[in-house]
All heavy atoms as a GROMACS GRO file, in nm:
protein
  576
    1MET      N    1   0.084  -0.118   0.000
    1MET     CA    2   0.000   0.000   0.000
    1MET      C    3   0.088   0.123   0.000
    1MET      O    4   0.186   0.131   0.072
    1MET     CB    5  -0.092  -0.002   0.122
    1MET     CG    6  -0.176   0.120   0.134
    1MET     SD    7  -0.289   0.101   0.273
    1MET     CE    8  -0.435   0.153   0.194
    2THR      N    9   0.054   0.223  -0.077
    2THR     CA   10   0.130   0.346  -0.090
    2THR      C   11   0.059   0.458  -0.015
    2THR      O   12  -0.061   0.474  -0.026
    2THR     CB   13   0.144   0.386  -0.238
    2THR    OG1   14   0.202   0.277  -0.308
    2THR    CG2   15   0.229   0.508  -0.254
    3SER      N   16   0.138   0.536   0.059
    3SER     CA   17   0.083   0.649   0.132
    3SER      C   18   0.051   0.762   0.035
    3SER      O   19   0.126   0.789  -0.058
    3SER     CB   20   0.184   0.698   0.237
    3SER     OG   21   0.140   0.816   0.295
    4THR      N   22  -0.061   0.829   0.058
    4THR     CA   23  -0.098   0.944  -0.024
    4THR      C   24  -0.057   1.075   0.040
    4THR      O   25  -0.075   1.181  -0.017
    4THR     CB   26  -0.251   0.946  -0.049
    4THR    OG1   27  -0.317   0.950   0.076
    4THR    CG2   28  -0.293   0.824  -0.129
    5SER      N   29  -0.003   1.067   0.161
    5SER     CA   30   0.038   1.188   0.232
    5SER      C   31   0.175   1.233   0.184
    5SER      O   32   0.267   1.155   0.172
    5SER     CB   33   0.044   1.160   0.383
    5SER     OG   34   0.096   1.270   0.451
    6SER      N   35   0.188   1.364   0.155
    6SER     CA   36   0.316   1.416   0.108
    6SER      C   37   0.404   1.464   0.223
    6SER      O   38   0.520   1.489   0.204
    6SER     CB   39   0.292   1.530   0.010
    6SER     OG   40   0.225   1.635   0.075
    7THR      N   41   0.347   1.480   0.341
    7THR     CA   42   0.426   1.521   0.456
    7THR      C   43   0.394   1.429   0.572
    7THR      O   44   0.288   1.369   0.579
    7THR     CB   45   0.395   1.666   0.499
    7THR    OG1   46   0.258   1.676   0.535
    7THR    CG2   47   0.426   1.764   0.389
    8SER      N   48   0.490   1.419   0.661
    8SER     CA   49   0.466   1.340   0.781
    8SER      C   50   0.475   1.431   0.902
    8SER      O   51   0.553   1.524   0.905
    8SER     CB   52   0.569   1.227   0.792
    8SER     OG   53   0.698   1.281   0.802
    9SER      N   54   0.393   1.406   1.001
    9SER     CA   55   0.390   1.488   1.121
    9SER      C   56   0.336   1.405   1.234
    9SER      O   57   0.257   1.313   1.214
    9SER     CB   58   0.300   1.610   1.099
    9SER     OG   59   0.288   1.683   1.218
   10THR      N   60   0.380   1.436   1.354
   10THR     CA   61   0.328   1.367   1.471
   10THR      C   62   0.199   1.430   1.519
   10THR      O   63   0.135   1.380   1.608
   10THR     CB   64   0.431   1.370   1.586
   10THR    OG1   65   0.460   1.506   1.618
   10THR    CG2   66   0.559   1.299   1.546
   11ILE      N   67   0.160   1.541   1.457
   11ILE     CA   68   0.045   1.619   1.502
   11ILE      C   69  -0.048   1.642   1.383
   11ILE      O   70  -0.007   1.642   1.269
   11ILE     CB   71   0.092   1.756   1.558
   11ILE    CG1   72   0.202   1.736   1.663
   11ILE    CG2   73  -0.022   1.836   1.614
   11ILE    CD1   74   0.164   1.656   1.783
   12GLY      N   75  -0.176   1.668   1.411
   12GLY     CA   76  -0.273   1.698   1.306
   12GLY      C   77  -0.255   1.838   1.252
   12GLY      O   78  -0.148   1.895   1.257
   13THR      N   79  -0.361   1.897   1.202
   13THR     CA   80  -0.352   2.028   1.140
   13THR      C   81  -0.391   2.141   1.234
   13THR      O   82  -0.391   2.257   1.194
   13THR     CB   83  -0.439   2.034   1.014
   13THR    OG1   84  -0.573   2.005   1.050
   13THR    CG2   85  -0.390   1.936   0.909
   14VAL      N   86  -0.427   2.109   1.356
   14VAL     CA   87  -0.459   2.211   1.457
   14VAL      C   88  -0.392   2.174   1.588
   14VAL      O   89  -0.360   2.059   1.614
   14VAL     CB   90  -0.612   2.226   1.480
   14VAL    CG1   91  -0.683   2.270   1.354
   14VAL    CG2   92  -0.672   2.099   1.535
   15CYS      N   93  -0.372   2.273   1.672
   15CYS     CA   94  -0.315   2.249   1.805
   15CYS      C   95  -0.414   2.166   1.887
   15CYS      O   96  -0.531   2.204   1.898
   15CYS     CB   97  -0.288   2.383   1.874
   15CYS     SG   98  -0.228   2.366   2.044
   16PRO      N   99  -0.372   2.054   1.943
   16PRO     CA  100  -0.464   1.973   2.020
   16PRO      C  101  -0.504   2.036   2.153
   16PRO      O  102  -0.598   1.992   2.217
   16PRO     CB  103  -0.387   1.843   2.043
   16PRO     CG  104  -0.244   1.882   2.037
   16PRO     CD  105  -0.238   1.995   1.937
   17HIS      N  106  -0.434   2.142   2.193
   17HIS     CA  107  -0.461   2.206   2.322
   17HIS      C  108  -0.560   2.322   2.310
   17HIS      O  109  -0.643   2.341   2.397
   17HIS     CB  110  -0.331   2.254   2.385
   17HIS     CG  111  -0.229   2.146   2.396
   17HIS    ND1  112  -0.242   2.039   2.480
   17HIS    CD2  113  -0.113   2.127   2.329
   17HIS    CE1  114  -0.138   1.959   2.466
   17HIS    NE2  115  -0.059   2.010   2.375
   18CYS      N  116  -0.549   2.399   2.200
   18CYS     CA  117  -0.636   2.517   2.187
   18CYS      C  118  -0.716   2.518   2.056
   18CYS      O  119  -0.805   2.599   2.041
   18CYS     CB  120  -0.555   2.645   2.200
   18CYS     SG  121  -0.441   2.676   2.062
   19GLY      N  122  -0.682   2.430   1.962
   19GLY     CA  123  -0.756   2.423   1.837
   19GLY      C  124  -0.712   2.522   1.730
   19GLY      O  125  -0.771   2.530   1.623
   20TRP      N  126  -0.606   2.599   1.757
   20TRP     CA  127  -0.559   2.697   1.660
   20TRP      C  128  -0.494   2.625   1.542
   20TRP      O  129  -0.416   2.533   1.560
   20TRP     CB  130  -0.458   2.791   1.726
   20TRP     CG  131  -0.430   2.913   1.644
   20TRP    CD1  132  -0.324   2.934   1.564
   20TRP    CD2  133  -0.512   3.029   1.636
   20TRP    NE1  134  -0.333   3.057   1.505
   20TRP    CE2  135  -0.448   3.118   1.547
   20TRP    CE3  136  -0.633   3.067   1.693
   20TRP    CZ2  137  -0.501   3.242   1.515
   20TRP    CZ3  138  -0.685   3.191   1.661
   20TRP    CH2  139  -0.619   3.277   1.573
   21PRO      N  140  -0.524   2.665   1.417
   21PRO     CA  141  -0.464   2.599   1.300
   21PRO      C  142  -0.312   2.609   1.302
   21PRO      O  143  -0.256   2.715   1.331
   21PRO     CB  144  -0.522   2.678   1.182
   21PRO     CG  145  -0.645   2.743   1.236
   21PRO     CD  146  -0.618   2.770   1.381
   22ASP      N  147  -0.244   2.498   1.270
   22ASP     CA  148  -0.099   2.496   1.273
   22ASP      C  149  -0.035   2.596   1.178
   22ASP      O  150   0.069   2.652   1.209
   22ASP     CB  151  -0.047   2.356   1.240
   22ASP     CG  152  -0.067   2.258   1.355
   22ASP    OD1  153  -0.085   2.304   1.471
   22ASP    OD2  154  -0.064   2.137   1.331
   23GLY      N  155  -0.094   2.621   1.064
   23GLY     CA  156  -0.036   2.712   0.966
   23GLY      C  157  -0.072   2.858   0.988
   23GLY      O  158  -0.027   2.944   0.912
   24ALA      N  159  -0.150   2.888   1.087
   24ALA     CA  160  -0.199   3.025   1.107
   24ALA      C  161  -0.111   3.105   1.203
   24ALA      O  162  -0.031   3.051   1.277
   24ALA     CB  163  -0.341   3.021   1.162
   25GLU      N  164  -0.128   3.233   1.201
   25GLU     CA  165  -0.068   3.323   1.299
   25GLU      C  166  -0.168   3.336   1.414
   25GLU      O  167  -0.285   3.308   1.394
   25GLU     CB  168  -0.042   3.460   1.236
   25GLU     CG  169   0.049   3.458   1.115
   25GLU     CD  170   0.195   3.434   1.146
   25GLU    OE1  171   0.234   3.453   1.263
   25GLU    OE2  172   0.268   3.394   1.056
   26PRO      N  173  -0.146   3.378   1.532
   26PRO     CA  174  -0.014   3.420   1.573
   26PRO      C  175   0.064   3.305   1.638
   26PRO      O  176   0.006   3.218   1.699
   26PRO     CB  177  -0.043   3.528   1.676
   26PRO     CG  178  -0.168   3.480   1.742
   26PRO     CD  179  -0.245   3.409   1.633
   27PHE      N  180   0.190   3.309   1.624
   27PHE     CA  181   0.279   3.228   1.704
   27PHE      C  182   0.408   3.305   1.719
   27PHE      O  183   0.440   3.392   1.639
   27PHE     CB  184   0.303   3.089   1.644
   27PHE     CG  185   0.365   3.090   1.506
   27PHE    CD1  186   0.501   3.098   1.490
   27PHE    CD2  187   0.284   3.084   1.394
   27PHE    CE1  188   0.559   3.099   1.364
   27PHE    CE2  189   0.341   3.085   1.267
   27PHE     CZ  190   0.477   3.092   1.251
   28GLN      N  191   0.481   3.276   1.824
   28GLN     CA  192   0.606   3.344   1.851
   28GLN      C  193   0.720   3.256   1.801
   28GLN      O  194   0.725   3.138   1.834
   28GLN     CB  195   0.620   3.367   2.001
   28GLN     CG  196   0.753   3.426   2.042
   28GLN     CD  197   0.768   3.431   2.193
   28GLN    OE1  198   0.698   3.362   2.265
   28GLN    NE2  199   0.862   3.509   2.240
   29VAL      N  200   0.809   3.311   1.723
   29VAL     CA  201   0.928   3.238   1.681
   29VAL      C  202   1.029   3.250   1.794
   29VAL      O  203   1.070   3.360   1.831
   29VAL     CB  204   0.986   3.291   1.549
   29VAL    CG1  205   1.116   3.222   1.515
   29VAL    CG2  206   0.885   3.273   1.436
   30VAL      N  207   1.066   3.136   1.851
   30VAL     CA  208   1.162   3.134   1.961
   30VAL      C  209   1.304   3.128   1.906
   30VAL      O  210   1.392   3.200   1.952
   30VAL     CB  211   1.134   3.014   2.054
   30VAL    CG1  212   1.234   3.006   2.167
   30VAL    CG2  213   0.991   3.022   2.110
   31SER      N  214   1.328   3.040   1.807
   31SER     CA  215   1.458   3.034   1.741
   31SER      C  216   1.443   2.969   1.605
   31SER      O  217   1.348   2.895   1.579
   31SER     CB  218   1.561   2.960   1.826
   31SER     OG  219   1.527   2.824   1.837
   32ARG      N  220   1.540   2.998   1.518
   32ARG     CA  221   1.540   2.943   1.382
   32ARG      C  222   1.682   2.896   1.352
   32ARG      O  223   1.778   2.969   1.377
   32ARG     CB  224   1.498   3.053   1.285
   32ARG     CG  225   1.484   3.011   1.142
   32ARG     CD  226   1.446   3.130   1.052
   32ARG     NE  227   1.336   3.208   1.103
   32ARG     CZ  228   1.207   3.188   1.073
   32ARG    NH1  229   1.173   3.090   0.992
   32ARG    NH2  230   1.114   3.265   1.122
   33HIS      N  231   1.693   2.775   1.297
   33HIS     CA  232   1.823   2.717   1.269
   33HIS      C  233   1.824   2.659   1.128
   33HIS      O  234   1.738   2.578   1.093
   33HIS     CB  235   1.855   2.605   1.369
   33HIS     CG  236   1.841   2.649   1.510
   33HIS    ND1  237   1.940   2.717   1.577
   33HIS    CD2  238   1.737   2.639   1.597
   33HIS    CE1  239   1.897   2.746   1.700
   33HIS    NE2  240   1.775   2.700   1.714
   34GLY      N  241   1.921   2.699   1.048
   34GLY     CA  242   1.936   2.646   0.914
   34GLY      C  243   1.989   2.504   0.918
   34GLY      O  244   2.070   2.469   1.004
   35THR      N  245   1.939   2.421   0.827
   35THR     CA  246   1.987   2.283   0.813
   35THR      C  247   2.023   2.260   0.666
   35THR      O  248   1.994   2.344   0.582
   35THR     CB  249   1.880   2.180   0.855
   35THR    OG1  250   1.770   2.188   0.765
   35THR    CG2  251   1.830   2.206   0.997
   36ALA      N  252   2.084   2.147   0.637
   36ALA     CA  253   2.120   2.116   0.499
   36ALA      C  254   1.996   2.108   0.409
   36ALA      O  255   2.001   2.140   0.291
   36ALA     CB  256   2.197   1.985   0.493
   37ALA      N  257   1.883   2.066   0.467
   37ALA     CA  258   1.760   2.047   0.389
   37ALA      C  259   1.665   2.166   0.395
   37ALA      O  260   1.568   2.171   0.321
   37ALA     CB  261   1.688   1.922   0.436
   38GLY      N  262   1.688   2.262   0.484
   38GLY     CA  263   1.595   2.374   0.499
   38GLY      C  264   1.618   2.444   0.631
   38GLY      O  265   1.724   2.502   0.653
   39SER      N  266   1.522   2.434   0.722
   39SER     CA  267   1.539   2.494   0.854
   39SER      C  268   1.452   2.426   0.958
   39SER      O  269   1.353   2.360   0.926
   39SER     CB  270   1.508   2.644   0.850
   39SER     OG  271   1.373   2.667   0.818
   40THR      N  272   1.494   2.442   1.081
   40THR     CA  273   1.417   2.398   1.196
   40THR      C  274   1.377   2.525   1.271
   40THR      O  275   1.463   2.608   1.300
   40THR     CB  276   1.499   2.306   1.288
   40THR    OG1  277   1.539   2.192   1.213
   40THR    CG2  278   1.419   2.262   1.410
   41VAL      N  279   1.248   2.540   1.300
   41VAL     CA  280   1.198   2.661   1.366
   41VAL      C  281   1.127   2.620   1.494
   41VAL      O  282   1.035   2.537   1.491
   41VAL     CB  283   1.102   2.739   1.273
   41VAL    CG1  284   1.058   2.868   1.340
   41VAL    CG2  285   1.165   2.766   1.139
   42TRP      N  286   1.171   2.675   1.606
   42TRP     CA  287   1.104   2.653   1.735
   42TRP      C  288   1.007   2.769   1.752
   42TRP      O  289   1.045   2.885   1.744
   42TRP     CB  290   1.206   2.653   1.849
   42TRP     CG  291   1.292   2.531   1.850
   42TRP    CD1  292   1.397   2.504   1.767
   42TRP    CD2  293   1.282   2.420   1.939
   42TRP    NE1  294   1.452   2.383   1.799
   42TRP    CE2  295   1.384   2.330   1.904
   42TRP    CE3  296   1.196   2.389   2.044
   42TRP    CZ2  297   1.402   2.210   1.971
   42TRP    CZ3  298   1.216   2.269   2.112
   42TRP    CH2  299   1.317   2.181   2.076
   43THR      N  300   0.878   2.736   1.774
   43THR     CA  301   0.776   2.839   1.790
   43THR      C  302   0.694   2.811   1.915
   43THR      O  303   0.698   2.701   1.971
   43THR     CB  304   0.680   2.843   1.669
   43THR    OG1  305   0.610   2.720   1.660
   43THR    CG2  306   0.756   2.869   1.540
   44ARG      N  307   0.620   2.912   1.957
   44ARG     CA  308   0.528   2.895   2.069
   44ARG      C  309   0.389   2.934   2.020
   44ARG      O  310   0.369   3.042   1.966
   44ARG     CB  311   0.569   2.981   2.187
   44ARG     CG  312   0.491   2.947   2.313
   44ARG     CD  313   0.552   3.005   2.438
   44ARG     NE  314   0.687   2.966   2.466
   44ARG     CZ  315   0.723   2.852   2.526
   44ARG    NH1  316   0.633   2.764   2.560
   44ARG    NH2  317   0.850   2.827   2.552
   45CYS      N  318   0.294   2.841   2.036
   45CYS     CA  319   0.154   2.865   2.001
   45CYS      C  320   0.095   2.970   2.095
   45CYS      O  321   0.150   2.996   2.203
   45CYS     CB  322   0.076   2.733   2.012
   45CYS     SG  323  -0.099   2.744   1.967
   46GLY      N  324  -0.016   3.027   2.060
   46GLY     CA  325  -0.084   3.123   2.145
   46GLY      C  326  -0.120   3.067   2.282
   46GLY      O  327  -0.126   3.140   2.381
   47CYS      N  328  -0.141   2.935   2.291
   47CYS     CA  329  -0.176   2.872   2.419
   47CYS      C  330  -0.053   2.842   2.504
   47CYS      O  331  -0.066   2.799   2.618
   47CYS     CB  332  -0.256   2.744   2.395
   47CYS     SG  333  -0.162   2.607   2.325
   48GLY      N  334   0.066   2.860   2.448
   48GLY     CA  335   0.189   2.836   2.523
   48GLY      C  336   0.260   2.707   2.485
   48GLY      O  337   0.369   2.680   2.534
   49SER      N  338   0.202   2.627   2.397
   49SER     CA  339   0.265   2.503   2.354
   49SER      C  340   0.388   2.533   2.270
   49SER      O  341   0.383   2.609   2.175
   49SER     CB  342   0.164   2.422   2.272
   49SER     OG  343   0.225   2.311   2.212
   50LEU      N  344   0.503   2.473   2.307
   50LEU     CA  345   0.626   2.487   2.230
   50LEU      C  346   0.622   2.388   2.116
   50LEU      O  347   0.586   2.271   2.135
   50LEU     CB  348   0.747   2.462   2.320
   50LEU     CG  349   0.883   2.489   2.259
   50LEU    CD1  350   0.897   2.637   2.223
   50LEU    CD2  351   0.991   2.447   2.356
   51GLN      N  352   0.658   2.432   1.995
   51GLN     CA  353   0.650   2.348   1.876
   51GLN      C  354   0.783   2.348   1.803
   51GLN      O  355   0.852   2.448   1.799
   51GLN     CB  356   0.543   2.401   1.780
   51GLN     CG  357   0.409   2.418   1.842
   51GLN     CD  358   0.315   2.502   1.757
   51GLN    OE1  359   0.355   2.562   1.658
   51GLN    NE2  360   0.190   2.506   1.796
   52VAL      N  361   0.817   2.233   1.744
   52VAL     CA  362   0.933   2.224   1.656
   52VAL      C  363   0.878   2.206   1.515
   52VAL      O  364   0.809   2.109   1.487
   52VAL     CB  365   1.025   2.105   1.692
   52VAL    CG1  366   1.143   2.099   1.596
   52VAL    CG2  367   1.073   2.116   1.836
   53ARG      N  368   0.908   2.302   1.429
   53ARG     CA  369   0.861   2.299   1.291
   53ARG      C  370   0.979   2.275   1.198
   53ARG      O  371   1.083   2.338   1.212
   53ARG     CB  372   0.795   2.432   1.254
   53ARG     CG  373   0.672   2.462   1.336
   53ARG     CD  374   0.624   2.604   1.314
   53ARG     NE  375   0.503   2.626   1.393
   53ARG     CZ  376   0.387   2.664   1.341
   53ARG    NH1  377   0.376   2.688   1.212
   53ARG    NH2  378   0.283   2.680   1.419
   54VAL      N  379   0.963   2.183   1.105
   54VAL     CA  380   1.064   2.158   1.002
   54VAL      C  381   1.012   2.220   0.874
   54VAL      O  382   0.898   2.196   0.833
   54VAL     CB  383   1.087   2.006   0.985
   54VAL    CG1  384   1.177   1.978   0.866
   54VAL    CG2  385   1.147   1.947   1.112
   55VAL      N  386   1.095   2.303   0.812
   55VAL     CA  387   1.060   2.367   0.686
   55VAL      C  388   1.163   2.322   0.583
   55VAL      O  389   1.283   2.344   0.600
   55VAL     CB  390   1.061   2.521   0.698
   55VAL    CG1  391   1.017   2.585   0.567
   55VAL    CG2  392   0.971   2.566   0.813
   56ASP      N  393   1.115   2.253   0.479
   56ASP     CA  394   1.204   2.205   0.374
   56ASP      C  395   1.129   2.202   0.241
   56ASP      O  396   1.023   2.265   0.229
   56ASP     CB  397   1.262   2.068   0.410
   56ASP     CG  398   1.156   1.961   0.434
   56ASP    OD1  399   1.039   1.979   0.392
   56ASP    OD2  400   1.189   1.857   0.493
   57ALA      N  401   1.182   2.133   0.144
   57ALA     CA  402   1.121   2.129   0.012
   57ALA      C  403   0.980   2.071   0.014
   57ALA      O  404   0.898   2.101  -0.073
   57ALA     CB  405   1.208   2.048  -0.084
   58ARG      N  406   0.948   1.991   0.116
   58ARG     CA  407   0.813   1.932   0.127
   58ARG      C  408   0.714   2.027   0.194
   58ARG      O  409   0.597   1.997   0.204
   58ARG     CB  410   0.819   1.802   0.205
   58ARG     CG  411   0.902   1.695   0.132
   58ARG     CD  412   0.890   1.562   0.198
   58ARG     NE  413   0.933   1.566   0.337
   58ARG     CZ  414   0.916   1.466   0.423
   58ARG    NH1  415   0.856   1.356   0.386
   58ARG    NH2  416   0.958   1.476   0.547
   59GLY      N  417   0.761   2.139   0.246
   59GLY     CA  418   0.673   2.233   0.314
   59GLY      C  419   0.704   2.243   0.462
   59GLY      O  420   0.813   2.207   0.506
   60MET      N  421   0.607   2.289   0.539
   60MET     CA  422   0.622   2.302   0.684
   60MET      C  423   0.542   2.194   0.752
   60MET      O  424   0.430   2.166   0.714
   60MET     CB  425   0.570   2.439   0.729
   60MET     CG  426   0.590   2.471   0.877
   60MET     SD  427   0.476   2.399   0.998
   60MET     CE  428   0.320   2.464   0.949
   61ARG      N  429   0.604   2.132   0.854
   61ARG     CA  430   0.530   2.036   0.935
   61ARG      C  431   0.580   2.044   1.078
   61ARG      O  432   0.698   2.073   1.102
   61ARG     CB  433   0.540   1.896   0.879
   61ARG     CG  434   0.676   1.838   0.871
   61ARG     CD  435   0.682   1.724   0.770
   61ARG     NE  436   0.817   1.675   0.758
   61ARG     CZ  437   0.913   1.734   0.688
   61ARG    NH1  438   0.890   1.845   0.624
   61ARG    NH2  439   1.034   1.684   0.682
   62ILE      N  440   0.489   2.023   1.170
   62ILE     CA  441   0.523   2.021   1.312
   62ILE      C  442   0.561   1.879   1.347
   62ILE      O  443   0.483   1.786   1.326
   62ILE     CB  444   0.407   2.074   1.397
   62ILE    CG1  445   0.381   2.219   1.363
   62ILE    CG2  446   0.438   2.057   1.546
   62ILE    CD1  447   0.263   2.280   1.433
   63VAL      N  448   0.682   1.861   1.398
   63VAL     CA  449   0.730   1.727   1.429
   63VAL      C  450   0.730   1.697   1.578
   63VAL      O  451   0.745   1.582   1.618
   63VAL     CB  452   0.870   1.702   1.369
   63VAL    CG1  453   0.865   1.707   1.217
   63VAL    CG2  454   0.972   1.802   1.422
   64SER      N  455   0.712   1.800   1.661
   64SER     CA  456   0.704   1.781   1.806
   64SER      C  457   0.630   1.898   1.867
   64SER      O  458   0.639   2.010   1.817
   64SER     CB  459   0.846   1.772   1.865
   64SER     OG  460   0.840   1.744   2.003
   65ARG      N  461   0.558   1.871   1.975
   65ARG     CA  462   0.480   1.975   2.042
   65ARG      C  463   0.469   1.942   2.190
   65ARG      O  464   0.446   1.828   2.227
   65ARG     CB  465   0.342   1.983   1.979
   65ARG     CG  466   0.257   2.094   2.032
   65ARG     CD  467   0.114   2.095   1.983
   65ARG     NE  468   0.087   2.047   1.852
   65ARG     CZ  469   0.051   2.122   1.749
   65ARG    NH1  470   0.038   2.251   1.762
   65ARG    NH2  471   0.025   2.069   1.633
   66SER      N  472   0.485   2.043   2.275
   66SER     CA  473   0.470   2.024   2.419
   66SER      C  474   0.328   2.060   2.462
   66SER      O  475   0.250   2.112   2.383
   66SER     CB  476   0.569   2.113   2.495
   66SER     OG  477   0.528   2.250   2.489
   67ARG      N  478   0.301   2.035   2.586
   67ARG     CA  479   0.175   2.086   2.643
   67ARG      C  480   0.190   2.235   2.666
   67ARG      O  481   0.302   2.286   2.670
   67ARG     CB  482   0.146   2.017   2.776
   67ARG     CG  483   0.116   1.869   2.758
   67ARG     CD  484   0.094   1.805   2.891
   67ARG     NE  485   0.222   1.811   2.963
   67ARG     CZ  486   0.244   1.761   3.081
   67ARG    NH1  487   0.147   1.702   3.146
   67ARG    NH2  488   0.361   1.768   3.138
   68PRO      N  489   0.079   2.309   2.682
   68PRO     CA  490   0.090   2.452   2.714
   68PRO      C  491   0.168   2.472   2.844
   68PRO      O  492   0.170   2.386   2.931
   68PRO     CB  493  -0.055   2.496   2.729
   68PRO     CG  494  -0.134   2.398   2.649
   68PRO     CD  495  -0.060   2.268   2.664
   69ALA      N  496   0.230   2.587   2.856
   69ALA     CA  497   0.312   2.618   2.974
   69ALA      C  498   0.232   2.603   3.103
   69ALA      O  499   0.283   2.552   3.202
   69ALA     CB  500   0.370   2.758   2.962
   70ASP      N  501   0.106   2.647   3.105
   70ASP     CA  502   0.025   2.637   3.226
   70ASP      C  503   0.001   2.491   3.264
   70ASP      O  504   0.002   2.456   3.381
   70ASP     CB  505  -0.110   2.707   3.208
   70ASP     CG  506  -0.092   2.857   3.198
   70ASP    OD1  507  -0.043   2.917   3.295
   70ASP    OD2  508  -0.126   2.911   3.093
   71ALA      N  509  -0.018   2.404   3.167
   71ALA     CA  510  -0.041   2.262   3.195
   71ALA      C  511   0.085   2.200   3.253
   71ALA      O  512   0.078   2.115   3.342
   71ALA     CB  513  -0.081   2.188   3.068
   72ASP      N  514   0.204   2.242   3.206
   72ASP     CA  515   0.330   2.191   3.261
   72ASP      C  516   0.344   2.230   3.407
   72ASP      O  517   0.386   2.152   3.490
   72ASP     CB  518   0.449   2.243   3.181
   72ASP     CG  519   0.461   2.181   3.043
   72ASP    OD1  520   0.404   2.071   3.024
   72ASP    OD2  521   0.524   2.242   2.957
   73ALA      N  522   0.308   2.356   3.439
   73ALA     CA  523   0.321   2.403   3.577
   73ALA      C  524   0.225   2.328   3.669
   73ALA      O  525   0.261   2.292   3.781
   73ALA     CB  526   0.294   2.554   3.584
   74GLU      N  527   0.102   2.303   3.621
   74GLU     CA  528   0.004   2.232   3.703
   74GLU      C  529   0.045   2.089   3.726
   74GLU      O  530   0.029   2.035   3.834
   74GLU     CB  531  -0.133   2.237   3.635
   74GLU     CG  532  -0.196   2.373   3.634
   74GLU     CD  533  -0.322   2.378   3.550
   74GLU    OE1  534  -0.375   2.271   3.516
   74GLU    OE2  535  -0.368   2.489   3.519
   75SER      N  536   0.101   2.022   3.624
   75SER     CA  537   0.138   1.881   3.639
   75SER      C  538   0.258   1.861   3.728
   75SER      O  539   0.277   1.756   3.784
   75SER     CB  540   0.163   1.818   3.501
   75SER     OG  541   0.277   1.875   3.442
   76SER      N  542   0.344   1.966   3.741
   76SER     CA  543   0.462   1.953   3.826
   76SER      C  544   0.439   2.008   3.966
   76SER      O  545   0.527   2.000   4.050
   76SER     CB  546   0.580   2.024   3.761
   76SER     OG  547   0.555   2.163   3.751
   77ALA      N  548   0.320   2.064   3.992
   77ALA     CA  549   0.290   2.117   4.125
   77ALA      C  550   0.277   2.002   4.226
   77ALA      O  551   0.227   1.895   4.193
   77ALA     CB  552   0.161   2.198   4.122
   78PRO      N  553   0.325   2.023   4.348
   78PRO     CA  554   0.315   1.918   4.449
   78PRO      C  555   0.169   1.892   4.488
   78PRO      O  556   0.086   1.983   4.486
   78PRO     CB  557   0.395   1.973   4.567
   78PRO     CG  558   0.400   2.121   4.546
   78PRO     CD  559   0.390   2.144   4.398
   79CYS      N  560   0.139   1.769   4.521
   79CYS     CA  561   0.004   1.733   4.566
   79CYS      C  562  -0.020   1.789   4.704
   79CYS      O  563   0.069   1.797   4.786
   79CYS     CB  564  -0.012   1.581   4.569
   79CYS     SG  565   0.000   1.507   4.407
   80ARG      N  566  -0.143   1.826   4.729
   80ARG     CA  567  -0.178   1.879   4.862
   80ARG      C  568  -0.288   1.799   4.923
   80ARG      O  569  -0.370   1.745   4.866
   80ARG     CB  570  -0.222   2.024   4.850
   80ARG     CG  571  -0.107   2.106   4.801
   80ARG     CD  572  -0.147   2.248   4.792
   80ARG     NE  573  -0.036   2.312   4.721
   80ARG     CZ  574  -0.007   2.437   4.731
   80ARG    NH1  575  -0.077   2.515   4.804
   80ARG    NH2  576   0.093   2.488   4.667
   0.00000   0.00000   0.00000
């Protein structure tokens, strides 16, 4: 069986935390690094989720995403 998908990603087309479209603004560019094939861009979604975006000849795809910053703080808070 042959895949019909031209890009691969660990995530769908929207942020699973806030529903914002992956290709839309706003997001904050945290850092950008050139690679032999294109670039790797670290961004932060409006909800605070940190994302790793790969941009190359196949386009842009999110290959990793964290939980929003508030969710990280809540999960690491001590139990009471």
